[in-house]
N, C-alpha and C positions, 0 to 999 in steps of 0.2 A: 114111732106107727111102722108096724111089720109089711112089707109086700113080699109077697111069695116070687121066688126066682122066676118062676117059669112064666110070670106075667114081665117083668122088665123089659124083652124083649118086645112085645106089644104096645108098652106105654113108651119105648123110646121112637119105634115106630110110629104113633100116633102124634108123636111131639114132632118129629121130622115132616109126615104130613100136616099140621097145623102149619110148621115155618112155610112150607110151600106154598100153600093156599094164600095165608095171610102175606107173603110176599109178593104174590100176582095180584093179591087185591090192591097192593099202593097205585099200581100203574091201572087200576079200574078206574072208569069213569064213573063209575056208580057209589065211589067214595066220597062221603062231603067232609070226613074229619080224618087228614091221613095222621094226623097225629097219634088219634086211637089207635090205627092200627100198628104204628111202628112201635107204641109204647107196650099194644100187646106181644107185639115180636118179642121185645125186649125181657118181658115177662117169661115168655115159651123158650127163649134163649139160657133165661137163668136157671130155671127149671130143668133142663136139660143139662147145665153145665152141674149144677148140685146131684143129680142123678151121677153122672159122670164121677166126680169127684168121692160120691159115697162107693159106687162100685170098684173104684181102681184101689179102695182098702182091701180086698179079695181079689186079689191076682187072676184067682182060677176062672173066677166069675167074670172079670174084666175079658179075658181073653174068649171067653165065650160071646159076648156082647158087645167087642170093640168094632166089629162091622157094622153094627146098627148105628154107632154115634156119628158115622161117615153121612154126608147127604149128597 
C-alpha cells in the first residue's frame, strides 16, 4: 500500500490523539473492560512504531516528520 507523504503527518497525529484519548479512558469510570482499552492502545502503539520504522528508511522524510512521533 502506498501512502502519500503529505498524509503521513496527519496519520501520525491521529494516532497520537487516539493514544491520548484511549489512555484517558483507562482511568474513566465508564469503561467496563480495561483490558480491551489496553489491547487497543497496544495496537495503536504498534501501528505507530511500524510507521516510524518505515519512515526511518527515508532519512529526509523522517527529518520532516520526527517531531510528530513525540507525544
